[in-house]
C-alpha positions as CSV (number, residue, x, y, z in Angstrom):
1,M,-13.8,62.0,-2.5
2,K,-15.8,60.4,-5.2
3,K,-14.8,56.8,-5.9
4,R,-13.2,56.3,-9.3
5,G,-13.6,53.2,-11.4
6,L,-11.0,51.3,-13.5
7,G,-12.1,52.9,-16.7
8,F,-11.4,56.4,-15.3
9,Y,-7.9,55.5,-14.2
10,L,-7.1,53.9,-17.5
11,R,-8.2,57.0,-19.4
12,I,-6.2,59.2,-17.1
13,Y,-3.1,57.0,-17.3
14,F,-3.0,56.9,-21.1
15,K,-3.4,60.7,-21.2
16,I,-0.5,61.1,-18.8
17,L,1.5,58.5,-20.7
18,T,1.0,60.3,-24.0
19,Q,2.2,63.6,-22.6
20,D,5.2,62.0,-20.9
21,L,6.3,60.3,-24.1
22,K,5.9,63.5,-26.1
23,S,8.1,65.2,-23.6
24,K,10.8,62.5,-23.8
25,M,10.7,62.5,-27.6
26,S,11.5,66.1,-27.7
27,Y,15.0,65.1,-26.6
28,R,15.4,62.2,-29.1
29,A,19.2,62.0,-28.7
30,D,18.9,61.4,-25.0
31,F,16.2,58.8,-25.5
32,I,18.1,56.9,-28.2
33,I,21.4,56.9,-26.2
34,S,19.6,55.7,-23.1
35,T,17.8,52.9,-25.0
36,I,21.1,51.8,-26.6
37,G,22.7,51.8,-23.2
38,M,19.9,49.6,-21.8
39,I,20.4,47.2,-24.7
40,F,24.2,47.0,-24.2
41,T,23.6,46.5,-20.4
42,N,21.5,43.4,-21.2
43,L,24.0,42.2,-23.8
44,A,26.7,42.4,-21.2
45,G,24.6,40.5,-18.7
46,F,23.9,37.8,-21.4
47,A,27.7,37.6,-22.2
48,G,28.4,36.8,-18.5
49,F,25.7,34.2,-18.6
50,W,27.1,32.6,-21.8
51,I,30.7,32.6,-20.4
52,M,29.5,30.8,-17.3
53,F,27.6,28.2,-19.3
54,S,30.6,27.6,-21.5
55,N,32.2,26.0,-18.5
56,F,29.1,24.5,-16.8
57,P,26.7,22.8,-19.2
58,S,24.0,22.5,-16.5
59,I,23.2,23.9,-13.1
60,E,21.4,21.8,-10.5
61,G,19.8,19.8,-13.3
62,F,18.8,22.8,-15.4
63,S,20.1,22.8,-18.9
64,Y,21.4,25.8,-20.8
65,Y,18.1,26.6,-22.5
66,E,16.1,26.2,-19.3
67,I,18.3,28.7,-17.6
68,L,18.0,30.9,-20.6
69,F,14.3,30.7,-20.3
70,L,14.5,31.7,-16.6
71,Y,16.8,34.6,-17.6
72,G,14.3,35.8,-20.3
73,F,11.4,35.3,-18.0
74,S,13.0,37.5,-15.3
75,L,13.7,40.3,-17.8
76,V,10.1,40.4,-19.0
77,A,8.8,40.1,-15.4
78,I,10.8,43.1,-14.1
79,T,10.0,45.3,-17.1
80,P,6.7,46.7,-15.8
81,A,8.5,47.8,-12.6
82,Q,11.1,49.6,-14.6
83,C,8.8,51.2,-17.1
84,M,5.7,52.0,-15.1
85,F,7.0,52.4,-11.5
86,D,10.3,54.2,-12.2
87,N,9.1,57.3,-10.3
88,N,9.9,55.3,-7.1
89,C,13.5,56.3,-7.7
90,N,12.5,59.9,-7.3
91,L,10.3,59.5,-4.2
92,R,13.2,60.1,-1.8
93,Q,14.1,63.4,-3.3
94,Q,10.4,64.5,-3.5
95,V,9.9,63.7,0.2
96,Y,13.0,65.3,1.5
97,S,12.4,68.5,-0.5
98,G,8.8,68.6,0.5
99,D,7.6,68.6,-3.1
100,F,5.7,65.4,-2.5
101,I,3.0,67.5,-0.9
102,K,1.7,68.4,-4.4
103,Y,0.4,64.8,-4.9
104,C,-1.7,65.0,-1.8
105,F,-4.2,67.5,-3.1
106,R,-5.6,65.7,-6.2
107,P,-9.0,64.0,-6.2
108,I,-7.4,60.7,-7.4
109,N,-5.6,57.8,-5.8
110,L,-2.2,59.2,-4.4
111,F,-0.2,56.1,-5.4
112,F,-1.6,56.1,-8.9
113,Y,-1.0,59.8,-9.4
114,F,2.6,59.6,-8.3
115,E,3.6,56.4,-10.2
116,S,1.8,57.4,-13.4
117,E,3.8,60.6,-13.7
118,I,6.8,58.9,-15.4
119,F,7.0,56.1,-18.0
120,D,10.6,54.8,-18.6
121,A,10.2,53.8,-22.3
122,K,13.8,52.7,-22.7
123,G,12.9,49.6,-20.5
124,L,11.0,48.3,-23.5
125,G,14.3,47.3,-25.1
126,Q,14.8,45.0,-22.1
127,L,11.3,43.6,-22.8
128,V,12.1,42.7,-26.4
129,F,15.4,41.2,-25.3
130,G,13.6,39.0,-22.7
131,I,10.9,37.9,-25.2
132,V,13.6,36.8,-27.7
133,M,15.4,34.8,-25.1
134,M,12.2,33.1,-24.1
135,A,11.2,32.4,-27.7
136,V,14.5,30.8,-28.5
137,S,14.3,28.6,-25.4
138,Y,10.8,27.6,-26.2
139,A,11.9,26.4,-29.7
140,K,15.0,24.7,-28.5
141,L,13.3,22.9,-25.6
142,G,10.3,21.9,-27.7
143,L,7.8,23.3,-25.2
144,S,4.1,23.3,-25.8
145,A,2.6,26.3,-27.4
146,S,-1.0,25.5,-26.9
147,P,-3.5,28.3,-26.1
148,L,-3.6,27.1,-22.5
149,S,0.2,27.2,-22.1
150,V,0.3,30.7,-23.6
151,F,-2.5,31.9,-21.3
152,L,-0.7,30.5,-18.3
153,L,2.6,32.1,-19.4
154,I,1.0,35.5,-19.6
155,V,-0.8,35.1,-16.3
156,Y,2.3,34.0,-14.5
157,L,4.4,36.8,-16.1
158,I,2.0,39.4,-15.0
159,T,1.7,38.1,-11.4
160,A,5.5,37.6,-11.3
161,S,6.0,41.2,-12.2
162,L,4.0,42.2,-9.1
163,I,6.8,40.8,-6.9
164,M,9.4,43.2,-8.4
165,I,7.0,46.0,-8.3
166,A,6.3,45.2,-4.6
167,M,10.0,45.1,-3.7
168,Q,10.7,48.4,-5.5
169,T,7.6,50.1,-4.0
170,A,8.3,48.9,-0.4
171,G,12.0,49.8,-0.7
172,A,11.2,53.3,-2.0
173,A,8.5,53.9,0.7
174,T,11.1,53.5,3.5
175,C,12.0,57.1,2.7
176,F,9.0,58.2,4.7
177,W,10.8,57.1,7.8
178,T,14.6,57.0,7.1
179,H,17.1,59.2,5.4
180,N,19.0,56.1,4.2
181,S,16.2,54.7,2.1
182,F,18.4,54.9,-1.0
183,Y,20.3,51.8,0.2
184,V,17.1,49.8,0.7
185,L,15.9,50.6,-2.8
186,D,19.3,49.9,-4.2
187,L,19.3,46.5,-2.5
188,A,15.9,45.7,-4.1
189,F,17.3,46.5,-7.5
190,K,20.5,44.4,-7.0
191,L,18.6,41.4,-5.6
192,K,16.6,41.1,-8.8
193,D,19.8,39.8,-10.5
194,Y,19.5,36.6,-8.5
195,A,16.0,35.9,-9.8
196,R,17.4,34.6,-13.1
197,Y,18.9,31.5,-11.5
198,P,17.2,28.4,-10.0
199,V,16.7,29.0,-6.2
200,T,18.0,25.4,-5.7
201,I,21.6,26.6,-6.3
202,F,21.5,28.6,-3.1
203,S,22.1,27.3,0.5
204,P,19.0,26.4,2.5
205,V,19.3,29.7,4.4
206,F,19.2,31.8,1.3
207,K,16.7,29.6,-0.4
208,F,14.4,30.3,2.6
209,L,15.1,34.1,2.5
210,F,14.6,34.3,-1.3
211,T,11.3,32.4,-1.0
212,F,9.6,33.7,2.1
213,V,11.4,37.0,3.2
214,V,12.5,38.7,0.0
215,P,10.6,36.6,-2.5
216,I,12.8,36.9,-5.6
217,A,12.3,33.2,-6.3
218,F,8.7,34.1,-7.4
219,I,10.0,36.5,-10.1
220,A,11.1,33.7,-12.4
221,Y,12.0,30.4,-10.8
222,Y,8.7,29.1,-9.4
223,P,6.4,30.6,-12.1
224,S,8.8,29.4,-14.9
225,L,8.4,25.8,-13.7
226,M,4.8,25.9,-14.8
227,I,6.1,26.1,-18.3
228,L,9.4,24.2,-18.1
229,R,8.3,21.3,-16.0
230,P,4.5,21.2,-15.8
231,G,4.5,17.5,-14.8
232,D,6.6,18.0,-11.6
233,L,5.5,21.2,-9.9
234,P,6.1,22.2,-6.3
235,L,3.2,23.7,-4.4
236,L,4.9,27.1,-4.5
237,S,4.7,27.2,-8.3
238,W,0.9,26.9,-8.1
239,L,0.9,29.6,-5.4
240,S,3.0,32.0,-7.5
241,P,0.1,34.2,-8.7
242,L,-1.2,34.5,-5.1
243,A,2.3,35.4,-3.9
244,G,2.5,38.2,-6.4
245,I,-0.9,39.6,-5.6
246,I,-0.3,39.5,-1.8
247,S,3.1,41.1,-2.1
248,F,1.9,43.9,-4.2
249,F,-1.1,44.5,-1.9
250,L,1.1,44.7,1.2
251,A,3.7,47.0,-0.5
252,Y,0.9,49.3,-1.7
253,K,-0.6,49.5,1.8
254,F,2.9,50.2,3.2
255,W,3.5,52.9,0.6
256,M,0.1,54.5,1.3
257,Y,0.6,54.4,5.1
258,G,3.9,56.2,4.7
259,A,2.4,58.8,2.3
260,R,-0.4,59.5,4.8
261,K,2.2,60.1,7.5
262,F,4.0,62.7,5.3
263,N,3.8,66.1,6.8
264,G,5.3,68.2,4.0
265,T,8.2,69.5,6.0
266,G,10.9,67.9,3.8
267,S,12.7,66.8,7.0
């Protein structure tokens, strides 16, 4: 198969994206209701956060607006996984029915072809919600807004998003071996809720698990310290981009390994 460059895949992706959005906009009521539902889900989550902080003005030395920044950072970081990799939720059904075989006969990367088929636009509401929370925190905390800090923020957000993408991708890929893969993927989605809190609030056992086994601490906590507390950074904060890249690479290889084992029987 002829090797394709980045430019080729970007052109293909935007063509697929355009067609997918046109398809979704043909059912505008469903799109609007889903988007409103996403906004209210985030509002409900924020309400719980606000109620907690009305009783506890700080958590493990983190102030209200520092935790708010973590919360907003986590929402922005998980948005790419929700918008661009949402088809992982359908992988189990595609494999069991045997329909996944259709992705195996195109002269393009199998992972790219499958993931690019769906774009969950309603997740963009979550993105806006997270950006607003971060902006408010930035202003209240008086954080630096220099070109360097903005550049670092963007880099750390992108690499942090790779952690959630990796967790979702690896969880979905277990369907190539087990019928109960739904529970693995569901666990990955639920664990992301812990990413909005400082990892220091957890016991040593869970701190280790959330850092080195299921690295949700790299979704918001460690990368956020680069912005919140640049003068007192742990080594893991510096290694956050590397953790994101390695996690995504391993999850991608795991997904592709399972896809190559697929025999098309649906069993």
